[in-house]
C-alpha positions as CSV (number, residue, x, y, z in Angstrom):
1,M,2.0,14.0,17.4
2,Q,0.8,14.8,14.0
3,Q,-2.5,13.2,13.0
4,V,-2.7,11.0,9.9
5,A,-5.6,10.2,7.6
6,A,-6.1,6.6,6.2
7,L,-7.5,6.6,2.7
8,Y,-9.1,3.8,0.7
9,I,-8.9,1.4,3.6
10,D,-10.8,-1.7,4.8
11,P,-12.8,-0.5,7.6
12,R,-12.3,-4.0,9.3
13,G,-8.5,-3.5,8.9
14,P,-6.0,-2.1,11.4
15,Y,-6.4,1.7,10.6
16,P,-9.6,2.6,12.6
17,V,-7.6,1.3,15.7
18,L,-4.4,3.2,14.7
19,V,-5.7,6.5,13.6
20,G,-9.2,6.5,14.9
21,P,-12.4,6.0,12.9
22,E,-12.9,9.7,12.4
23,L,-9.6,9.8,10.4
24,C,-10.4,6.9,8.1
25,W,-11.9,7.2,4.7
26,D,-13.2,4.0,3.1
27,E,-15.6,3.3,0.3
28,A,-18.7,4.4,2.3
29,R,-17.1,7.6,3.4
30,D,-15.7,8.3,-0.1
31,A,-12.0,8.6,0.3
32,R,-12.0,10.8,-2.9
33,T,-13.5,13.6,-0.9
34,Y,-10.6,13.8,1.6
35,A,-9.2,17.4,1.3
36,G,-6.6,17.6,4.1
37,P,-5.0,18.9,6.1
38,W,-3.4,15.8,7.6
39,P,-0.8,13.6,5.7
40,V,-2.1,10.4,4.5
41,V,-1.5,6.6,4.3
42,A,-3.3,5.6,1.1
43,H,-4.3,2.1,0.0
44,P,-6.1,2.6,-3.3
45,P,-7.6,-0.5,-4.9
46,C,-4.9,-2.6,-6.5
47,A,-6.5,-4.7,-9.1
48,P,-7.0,-2.1,-11.7
49,W,-3.3,-1.5,-11.8
50,T,-2.2,-5.2,-11.8
51,S,-2.6,-8.3,-14.0
52,L,-6.2,-8.4,-12.7
53,R,-7.1,-5.1,-14.3
54,T,-9.2,-6.8,-17.1
55,L,-11.4,-8.3,-14.3
56,C,-12.3,-5.0,-12.5
57,D,-12.8,-1.3,-12.6
58,R,-16.0,-1.6,-10.8
59,D,-17.4,1.8,-10.5
60,G,-14.3,3.5,-11.6
61,E,-11.9,1.9,-9.2
62,K,-8.9,2.8,-11.5
63,S,-9.6,6.5,-11.0
64,L,-9.2,6.1,-7.3
65,G,-5.5,5.3,-7.7
66,V,-5.0,8.4,-9.6
67,R,-6.9,10.4,-6.9
68,A,-4.8,8.9,-4.2
69,V,-1.6,10.0,-5.9
70,E,-3.0,13.5,-6.1
71,Q,-3.9,13.4,-2.3
72,V,-0.4,12.1,-1.3
73,R,1.3,14.7,-3.3
74,A,-1.0,17.5,-1.8
75,F,-0.7,16.4,1.9
76,G,2.3,14.2,2.1
77,G,2.4,10.7,3.3
78,V,2.6,7.2,1.9
79,L,0.8,5.4,-0.9
80,E,1.0,1.5,-1.0
81,Q,0.6,-0.7,-4.1
82,P,1.7,-4.2,-5.1
83,A,5.2,-4.3,-6.8
84,G,4.9,-3.8,-10.5
85,S,1.8,-1.6,-10.2
86,L,1.0,0.2,-13.5
87,L,0.0,3.3,-11.3
88,W,3.6,4.1,-11.3
89,K,3.8,4.6,-15.1
90,A,0.4,6.3,-15.2
91,C,1.2,8.9,-12.8
92,N,4.9,9.3,-13.6
93,L,5.9,8.1,-10.2
94,P,9.6,7.7,-9.5
95,M,10.7,4.1,-8.9
96,T,13.8,5.1,-6.9
97,S,15.3,8.4,-6.0
98,V,17.5,10.2,-3.4
99,D,15.5,13.4,-3.9
100,V,13.2,14.5,-1.2
101,P,10.2,15.2,-1.1
102,D,9.1,12.2,-3.3
103,F,10.6,8.8,-3.8
104,A,9.7,5.1,-3.9
105,V,10.9,2.0,-2.2
106,E,10.2,-1.7,-2.4
107,V,9.4,-3.8,0.7
108,C,8.1,-7.2,1.5
109,Q,5.2,-7.4,3.9
110,V,6.3,-10.8,5.1
111,S,8.8,-8.9,7.3
112,W,5.9,-7.3,9.1
113,G,4.0,-10.5,9.7
114,H,2.0,-11.1,6.4
115,V,1.8,-14.8,5.5
116,A,3.0,-14.3,1.9
117,R,6.1,-12.4,0.7
118,K,3.7,-9.7,-0.9
119,R,6.3,-7.4,-2.7
120,T,5.0,-3.9,-2.2
121,W,6.0,-0.5,-3.6
122,L,5.6,2.6,-1.5
123,Y,5.4,6.0,-2.8
124,C,6.5,8.6,-0.2
125,V,6.0,12.3,-0.2
126,G,7.4,14.6,2.4
127,V,8.7,11.7,4.5
128,P,12.5,11.7,5.3
129,R,14.2,9.1,3.2
130,A,16.5,8.1,5.9
131,L,13.6,7.5,8.2
132,V,12.0,5.0,5.6
133,V,15.3,3.3,4.7
134,A,16.0,2.8,8.5
135,G,12.7,1.3,9.1
136,I,12.6,-1.3,6.2
137,R,12.6,-4.8,7.7
138,T,14.0,-8.1,6.1
139,G,13.2,-11.7,6.9
140,G,10.0,-13.3,7.9
141,E,8.5,-16.7,7.2
142,V,6.5,-17.3,4.0
143,T,3.8,-19.9,4.6
144,H,1.6,-18.7,1.8
145,W,1.8,-17.6,-1.9
146,C,-0.2,-14.7,-3.3
147,S,-0.8,-16.3,-6.8
148,G,0.1,-19.3,-8.6
149,S,-0.9,-22.8,-9.2
150,H,-0.2,-26.3,-7.9
151,K,0.2,-27.6,-11.6
152,P,3.8,-28.3,-12.3
153,G,5.2,-26.2,-15.2
154,D,2.7,-23.4,-14.8
155,R,3.9,-19.9,-14.9
156,G,4.0,-18.7,-11.2
157,E,4.0,-22.2,-9.8
158,T,3.4,-22.3,-6.1
159,P,6.5,-23.7,-4.3
160,K,6.1,-27.2,-2.7
161,G,4.9,-27.0,0.9
162,I,3.4,-23.5,0.4
163,K,-0.4,-22.7,0.6
164,V,-2.1,-20.3,-1.8
165,C,-3.4,-17.1,-0.1
166,S,-7.1,-16.6,0.1
167,A,-8.5,-13.3,-1.5
168,Q,-8.9,-12.1,2.2
169,Q,-5.4,-13.0,3.1
170,R,-4.0,-11.2,-0.1
171,R,-5.8,-8.0,0.8
172,R,-4.9,-8.1,4.6
173,T,-2.5,-5.5,5.9
174,P,-0.5,-6.7,8.9
175,M,-0.9,-4.5,12.0
176,A,2.9,-4.0,12.2
177,F,3.0,-2.8,8.6
178,A,0.1,-0.4,9.1
179,E,1.9,1.0,12.3
180,W,5.1,1.5,10.3
181,L,3.2,3.3,7.5
182,V,1.3,5.6,10.0
183,S,4.6,6.4,11.8
184,L,6.2,7.5,8.5
185,A,3.1,9.6,7.4
186,R,3.3,11.2,10.9
187,Q,6.8,12.5,10.0
188,A,5.7,13.9,6.6
189,V,6.2,17.5,5.8
190,R,3.5,18.9,3.5
191,P,4.9,19.5,0.1
């Protein structure tokens, strides 16, 4: 079975268990330095590429997204970002395509056990498209909302009876979702 490197990850998340700590690159290990040879699952910081971008770019976080795209293109695998990520435009990533080796799909992490819908875009390089499409789940119970307000009429109003996610819940990657991403990266053929 092909090994997989997990880049830009939370060391307390699921990846150290799934791929082993020696194949995890977080902030302390400096994921920017990963130079192969294994395909990757990359989770670069999201905030610089979302509506939160004016509140961040701590120590050049925006550059980490661009570097993660370079690494996925070089070694194959999967990059994960919130739906609507401006990283797609900045790096000229495809939104959808039937072409292999690079394409993108949208999934909802609630289908893998996240408490919120958490629409997510995946950029896949060297991964068989049929394998990705066959593994996409649907369904799941939304108990939390990733953003919004409890004030009626506000843009992004939280639905009645739904809680707002904490920052930790928003960042959390469900184990089942991480397992799927690792399984996809294991099938990647280096471009």
